[in-house]
C-alpha positions as CSV (number, residue, x, y, z in Angstrom):
1,X,189.0,136.1,132.0
2,X,186.3,137.1,134.5
3,X,188.4,135.7,137.4
4,X,191.4,137.8,136.4
5,X,189.3,140.9,136.5
6,X,188.1,140.0,140.1
7,X,191.7,139.2,141.2
8,X,193.4,142.3,139.8
9,X,192.4,144.6,142.7
10,X,193.5,142.0,145.2
11,X,196.9,141.7,143.6
12,X,197.3,145.5,143.6
13,X,196.6,145.7,147.3
14,X,199.0,142.9,148.1
15,X,201.7,144.7,146.0
16,X,201.2,147.9,148.1
17,X,201.4,145.9,151.3
18,X,204.7,144.3,150.2
19,X,206.2,147.6,149.3
20,X,205.1,149.2,152.5
21,X,206.6,146.3,154.5
22,X,209.9,146.6,152.8
23,X,210.4,150.3,153.6
24,X,212.6,151.0,156.7
25,X,210.9,152.4,159.7
26,X,211.2,156.1,160.4
27,X,213.7,157.1,163.0
28,X,211.6,159.5,165.0
29,X,208.6,157.1,164.9
30,X,205.0,158.1,164.7
31,X,201.9,156.9,166.5
32,X,199.9,157.2,163.3
33,X,202.1,154.6,161.6
34,X,201.0,151.9,164.0
35,X,197.5,152.9,163.5
36,X,197.8,152.7,159.7
37,X,199.5,149.3,159.9
38,X,196.6,148.0,161.9
39,X,194.1,149.3,159.4
40,X,196.1,147.8,156.6
41,X,196.2,144.4,158.3
42,X,192.5,144.5,158.8
43,X,191.9,145.3,155.1
44,X,194.3,142.5,154.0
45,X,192.4,140.1,156.3
46,X,189.2,140.9,154.5
47,X,190.8,140.5,151.1
48,X,192.1,137.2,152.2
49,X,188.6,136.1,153.2
50,X,187.4,137.2,149.8
51,X,190.1,135.2,148.1
52,X,189.4,132.1,150.2
53,X,185.7,132.5,149.4
54,X,186.4,132.8,145.7
55,X,185.6,129.2,145.0
56,X,182.1,129.6,146.3
57,X,181.7,132.8,144.3
58,X,182.7,130.8,141.1
59,X,180.1,128.3,141.9
60,X,177.4,130.9,142.3
61,X,178.6,132.6,139.1
62,X,178.4,129.3,137.2
63,X,174.9,128.7,138.5
64,X,173.8,132.2,137.4
65,X,175.2,131.6,133.9
66,X,173.3,128.3,133.6
67,X,170.1,130.1,134.7
68,X,170.7,132.9,132.2
69,X,171.0,130.3,129.4
70,X,167.8,128.6,130.5
71,X,165.9,131.9,130.5
72,X,167.3,132.8,127.1
73,X,166.1,129.5,125.6
74,X,162.7,129.9,127.2
75,X,162.4,133.4,125.7
76,X,163.3,131.9,122.3
77,X,160.5,129.3,122.7
78,X,158.0,132.0,123.7
79,X,159.0,134.1,120.7
80,X,158.3,131.1,118.5
81,X,154.9,130.6,120.1
82,X,154.0,134.3,119.6
83,X,155.1,134.0,116.0
84,X,152.8,131.0,115.4
85,X,149.9,132.7,117.2
86,X,150.4,135.7,115.0
87,X,150.2,133.5,111.9
88,X,147.0,131.8,113.2
89,X,145.5,135.2,114.0
90,X,146.1,136.4,110.4
91,X,144.4,133.2,109.1
92,X,141.4,133.7,111.4
93,X,141.0,137.3,110.3
94,X,141.0,136.1,106.7
95,X,138.3,133.5,107.4
96,X,136.2,136.1,109.2
97,X,136.4,138.4,106.2
98,X,135.3,135.5,104.0
99,X,132.4,134.8,106.3
100,X,131.4,138.5,106.2
101,X,131.4,138.4,102.4
102,X,129.2,135.2,102.5
103,X,126.8,136.9,105.0
104,X,126.5,139.9,102.7
105,X,125.6,137.6,99.8
106,X,123.2,135.6,101.9
107,X,121.5,138.9,103.1
108,X,121.1,140.0,99.5
109,X,119.6,136.7,98.6
110,X,117.2,136.8,101.5
111,X,116.0,140.3,100.6
112,X,115.4,139.3,97.0
113,X,113.3,136.3,98.1
114,X,111.5,138.0,101.0
115,X,107.8,137.0,101.3
116,X,105.0,138.7,103.2
117,X,102.4,136.6,104.9
118,X,99.2,138.5,105.4
119,X,96.5,137.0,107.6
120,X,93.0,138.6,107.4
121,X,89.5,137.5,108.4
122,X,86.4,137.7,106.2
123,X,82.8,136.9,107.0
124,X,83.4,133.4,105.5
125,X,86.5,132.7,107.6
126,X,90.2,133.2,107.4
127,X,92.1,134.0,104.3
128,X,95.9,134.1,103.8
129,X,97.9,135.7,101.0
130,X,101.6,135.2,100.1
131,X,103.1,138.3,98.6
132,X,106.6,138.7,97.1
133,X,108.6,141.6,98.4
134,X,108.0,143.8,95.3
135,X,106.8,147.3,96.0
136,X,104.1,149.1,93.9
137,X,102.7,145.8,92.6
138,X,99.0,145.0,92.7
139,X,97.7,141.5,93.6
140,X,94.2,140.2,93.4
141,X,92.7,137.5,95.6
142,X,89.2,136.1,96.2
143,X,87.4,135.6,99.5
144,X,83.8,134.8,100.0
145,X,83.1,135.1,96.3
146,X,84.4,138.7,96.2
147,X,87.7,140.0,94.9
148,X,90.2,142.1,96.9
149,X,93.0,144.3,95.5
150,X,96.2,144.2,97.6
151,X,99.0,146.7,97.2
152,X,102.0,146.1,99.5
153,X,103.4,149.5,98.6
154,X,106.9,148.4,99.8
155,X,105.9,148.7,103.4
156,X,107.1,146.3,106.1
157,X,104.4,146.9,108.7
158,X,100.8,147.7,107.9
159,X,99.5,146.8,104.5
160,X,96.4,148.5,103.0
161,X,93.8,146.1,101.5
162,X,91.0,147.6,99.5
163,X,87.6,145.8,99.6
164,X,84.5,146.5,97.7
165,X,82.7,147.5,100.9
166,X,85.5,149.5,102.4
167,X,89.2,149.7,103.4
168,X,91.0,147.4,105.8
169,X,94.3,148.2,107.4
170,X,96.1,144.9,108.3
171,X,99.3,144.2,110.1
172,X,101.5,141.7,108.2
173,X,103.8,139.1,109.6
174,X,107.1,138.7,107.8
175,X,108.2,135.2,106.8
176,X,111.3,134.1,104.9
177,X,110.5,131.3,102.5
178,X,112.4,129.2,100.0
179,X,111.9,130.5,96.4
180,X,110.1,127.3,95.5
181,X,107.3,128.4,97.9
182,X,106.5,131.7,96.1
183,X,103.4,132.1,94.0
184,X,105.5,132.4,90.9
185,X,106.9,128.8,91.3
186,X,103.6,127.5,92.6
187,X,102.2,128.3,89.2
188,X,104.8,125.9,87.7
189,X,103.4,122.8,89.4
190,X,103.2,120.0,86.9
191,X,101.7,116.5,87.4
192,X,99.6,114.2,85.2
193,X,98.1,110.7,85.5
194,X,96.3,109.0,82.6
195,X,95.0,105.5,81.7
196,X,93.9,103.7,78.5
197,X,90.1,103.3,78.1
198,X,90.0,100.5,75.6
199,X,92.4,97.9,74.2
200,X,94.4,99.1,71.2
201,X,95.0,96.4,68.5
202,X,96.9,96.2,65.2
203,X,99.6,98.6,66.4
204,X,102.3,99.6,64.0
205,X,106.0,100.1,64.7
206,X,106.8,103.1,66.9
207,X,103.1,104.0,67.1
208,X,102.4,106.4,70.1
209,X,100.0,105.0,72.7
210,X,97.2,107.5,73.3
211,X,96.3,107.3,77.0
212,X,92.9,109.0,76.7
213,X,91.5,108.9,80.2
214,X,93.0,112.0,81.9
215,X,92.6,111.8,85.6
216,X,95.1,114.4,86.6
217,X,96.7,117.1,84.4
218,X,98.1,119.9,86.6
219,X,99.8,122.4,84.3
220,X,98.1,120.9,81.2
221,X,101.4,119.6,79.9
222,X,100.0,116.2,78.8
223,X,98.1,116.1,75.5
224,X,95.7,113.2,75.3
225,X,95.1,113.6,71.5
226,X,98.8,112.9,70.8
227,X,99.8,111.0,74.0
228,X,102.8,113.3,74.3
229,X,103.9,115.2,77.5
230,X,105.7,118.5,76.8
231,X,107.9,119.9,79.6
232,X,106.6,123.4,80.4
233,X,109.8,124.4,82.4
234,X,113.4,123.2,82.9
235,X,113.6,120.7,85.7
236,X,113.9,117.1,86.8
237,X,110.8,115.0,86.1
238,X,109.6,111.6,87.2
239,X,107.7,109.3,84.8
240,X,105.9,106.0,85.5
241,X,104.4,103.7,82.9
242,X,102.5,100.4,83.3
243,X,101.6,98.3,80.3
244,X,99.4,95.2,80.3
245,X,99.5,92.5,77.6
246,X,96.7,90.1,76.5
247,X,96.8,86.4,77.7
248,X,99.3,84.1,75.8
249,X,100.8,87.2,74.2
250,X,103.5,89.8,74.7
251,X,104.5,93.2,73.4
252,X,107.4,95.6,73.3
253,X,106.9,99.2,74.3
254,X,109.3,102.1,74.7
255,X,109.5,105.3,76.7
256,X,111.1,107.9,74.5
257,X,112.4,111.5,74.9
258,X,112.2,113.6,71.8
259,X,112.0,110.3,69.8
260,X,115.1,108.8,71.5
261,X,114.8,105.5,73.3
262,X,115.0,105.7,77.1
263,X,113.4,102.7,78.7
264,X,111.8,99.4,77.4
265,X,108.5,98.0,78.8
266,X,108.0,94.3,78.1
267,X,104.7,92.7,79.5
268,X,105.2,89.0,78.7
269,X,102.2,86.7,79.0
270,X,103.3,84.3,76.3
271,X,103.4,81.3,78.6
272,X,100.4,82.0,80.9
273,X,96.7,82.1,80.4
274,X,96.2,85.5,82.0
275,X,97.2,89.1,81.6
276,X,100.7,90.2,82.4
277,X,102.0,93.7,83.3
278,X,105.3,95.4,83.3
279,X,106.1,98.8,84.8
280,X,109.0,101.2,85.1
281,X,109.8,104.5,86.8
282,X,112.2,106.9,85.0
283,X,113.8,110.1,86.2
284,X,114.7,112.6,83.5
285,X,116.3,116.1,83.4
286,X,114.3,118.0,80.8
287,X,114.5,121.4,79.2
288,X,111.4,123.4,78.4
289,X,109.8,122.0,75.2
290,X,111.3,118.5,75.5
291,X,108.7,115.8,74.8
292,X,108.2,112.4,76.4
293,X,105.7,109.7,75.3
294,X,105.1,105.9,75.1
295,X,105.2,104.1,71.8
296,X,105.4,100.5,70.5
297,X,108.8,99.0,69.8
298,X,109.6,96.7,66.9
299,X,106.7,94.8,65.3
300,X,106.6,91.3,64.0
301,X,105.0,87.8,64.2
302,X,106.4,87.3,67.8
303,X,104.5,90.4,69.1
304,X,100.8,90.8,69.7
305,X,100.8,94.4,68.5
306,X,98.2,95.4,71.1
307,X,98.0,96.8,74.6
308,X,95.2,96.1,77.1
309,X,92.9,98.9,78.1
310,X,90.1,99.1,80.7
311,X,92.2,101.5,82.8
312,X,94.8,98.8,83.5
313,X,97.6,100.4,81.4
314,X,98.7,103.9,82.6
315,X,101.2,106.7,82.1
316,X,102.0,109.3,84.7
317,X,104.6,112.0,85.4
318,X,105.4,115.0,87.6
319,X,107.9,117.8,88.1
320,X,110.2,116.8,91.0
321,X,112.1,120.2,91.2
322,X,113.2,123.0,89.0
């Protein structure tokens, strides 16, 4: 179709030339006629050159069509790439928004758990105080046998410290600490270690063992008069028990939580002429008020119904984390 469009002018010119050649010559003649014929011949020669070169033109046209298709396909691929990148950009924007939300939550958490660390020097040396970020709250500390009242007042720079002998204006350094490091949680430290002073004999079934030598009792959660540990706060606790039996005897003991069996302890010296021990470590998740203690197991002729003392049987425990 395109070739016909290109050849149409050529066919028209040739038709004019044929008609002109068929006309009879004028009788009187004219110099302009020869001149017009010459011009017409020159134009026809050029048209002939164009027609003869038409095959080369077709080739170039075909090459251009191929190049056009290639560019069109390349543009389509580029459009697909742009579309994919636009989708990825939307996903990144969504992730950035989520990160911003997380940062806001983290910033709020940090502000709630902000701690002030105040260094100051007394005549007896250095003293350091940890203060929660709670304005208008009075704190009391001791240094050199004298008490000091500290009021942060919600300030972030200088903090006024009132002393019996005068006032001191101290510059505080801000620290961000984990909540477990605050004074409030430090007051929840719990640990105890006890042993048995003398050998207990003629024990009954499920009788509590009263470890009466209290070496450590931070938090006062162990009660030596009952042998029971009472959890002061919710948390994960670790307990360790070591029981010693008499020579040629053995005994069954139990670690219990609120009266429910957790772990057996079986020091067995039935076949040897010396004392024998058995020990176990137990990790328990407790709620405030839960009780843990050591008691005897079943009784009977096969058991000695006694536990060796002299500090060689022990019961210990501590708060691992809240």
